[in-house]
C-alpha positions in Angstrom: 112.0 -75.9 -152.4 109.6 -74.1 -154.5 110.8 -71.2 -156.6 109.5 -68.7 -159.1 106.0 -68.8 -160.2 105.4 -72.3 -158.5 106.3 -70.6 -155.2 104.2 -67.6 -155.7 101.3 -69.6 -156.9 101.5 -72.1 -153.9 101.5 -69.1 -151.5 98.6 -67.4 -153.3 96.5 -70.6 -153.2 97.3 -71.4 -149.4 94.8 -70.7 -146.8 97.6 -70.2 -144.5 101.3 -70.5 -144.2 102.4 -72.5 -141.2 106.0 -72.4 -139.7 106.3 -73.6 -136.1 110.0 -73.3 -136.2 112.4 -73.5 -133.1 114.4 -70.6 -134.5 114.3 -68.1 -137.5 116.3 -65.0 -137.5 113.8 -63.3 -139.7 111.6 -65.7 -141.7 111.8 -64.6 -145.2 109.1 -67.3 -146.3 106.8 -65.8 -143.7 107.3 -62.4 -145.1 106.7 -63.7 -148.6 103.4 -65.2 -147.4 102.4 -61.8 -145.9 103.3 -60.2 -149.1 100.6 -62.1 -151.0 98.0 -61.7 -148.2 98.4 -65.4 -146.9 97.9 -65.3 -143.0 100.8 -67.1 -141.1 100.8 -69.6 -138.4 104.2 -69.4 -136.6 105.9 -70.1 -133.4 107.2 -67.4 -131.1 110.8 -68.4 -132.3 110.3 -66.7 -135.7 111.7 -63.2 -134.8 109.0 -61.3 -136.5 106.2 -62.8 -134.4 105.6 -59.6 -132.6 104.7 -57.8 -135.6 102.5 -60.7 -137.0 100.7 -60.8 -133.4 100.3 -56.9 -133.1 98.8 -56.5 -136.6 96.7 -59.7 -136.2 98.1 -61.0 -139.4 98.2 -64.5 -138.2 98.5 -66.6 -135.2 101.4 -67.2 -132.9 102.2 -69.9 -130.3 105.1 -71.6 -128.6 107.4 -74.0 -130.7 106.0 -77.1 -129.0 103.7 -79.8 -130.2 101.0 -78.4 -128.0 101.7 -74.9 -129.5 101.5 -76.2 -133.0 98.2 -78.1 -132.3 96.9 -74.9 -130.9 97.8 -72.9 -134.0 96.0 -75.5 -136.1 93.0 -75.6 -133.8 92.7 -71.9 -133.5 92.9 -71.5 -137.3 90.2 -74.2 -138.0 87.9 -72.4 -135.3 88.0 -69.2 -137.4 85.2 -68.3 -139.8 85.8 -68.0 -143.4 85.1 -64.2 -143.0 87.7 -63.9 -140.0 90.3 -66.0 -142.2 89.8 -63.5 -145.0 90.1 -60.4 -142.7 93.3 -62.0 -141.4 94.5 -62.2 -144.9 93.9 -58.6 -145.6 95.7 -57.7 -142.4 98.6 -60.0 -143.4 99.2 -57.9 -146.6 98.9 -54.7 -144.6 101.5 -56.1 -142.1 104.0 -56.8 -144.9 103.4 -53.3 -146.4 104.0 -51.7 -143.0 106.9 -53.7 -141.7 108.6 -55.5 -144.4 108.2 -53.9 -147.9 111.7 -53.1 -149.0 111.1 -49.5 -150.3 109.6 -48.4 -147.0 112.4 -50.1 -145.0 115.1 -48.5 -147.3 113.4 -45.1 -146.7 113.5 -45.7 -143.0 117.2 -46.6 -143.0 118.1 -43.6 -145.2 116.3 -41.4 -142.7 118.3 -42.8 -139.7 121.6 -42.4 -141.6 120.7 -38.7 -142.5 119.7 -38.0 -138.9 123.0 -39.5 -137.8 125.0 -37.6 -140.3 123.2 -34.3 -139.4 123.8 -35.0 -135.6 127.5 -35.5 -136.3 127.8 -32.2 -138.4 126.5 -30.1 -135.5 
């Protein structure tokens, strides 16, 4: 397990972060990769795959050997410019969906709306 500066340095230096997992409730390491603009190659068993796919912040495939091979082949087929653009979208995906301040504000808005609804 990498921690601290070593972890963040590895994520920043990586061309892509690959997690062809059979099950991930959220995928903290995936979100960390997105946070630094590293595209992610994940299985459709990482529960944030929909956001990744919708934002074109990485590649998604089934959690099989064929799916994992497909992820790698599709990644290798991308041009350097396309990989760079995917990295930019990775950072934007993190900001839009997983950045803590924004998510806290969203949660507070839901709580306030709920309180107001019960006060009426």
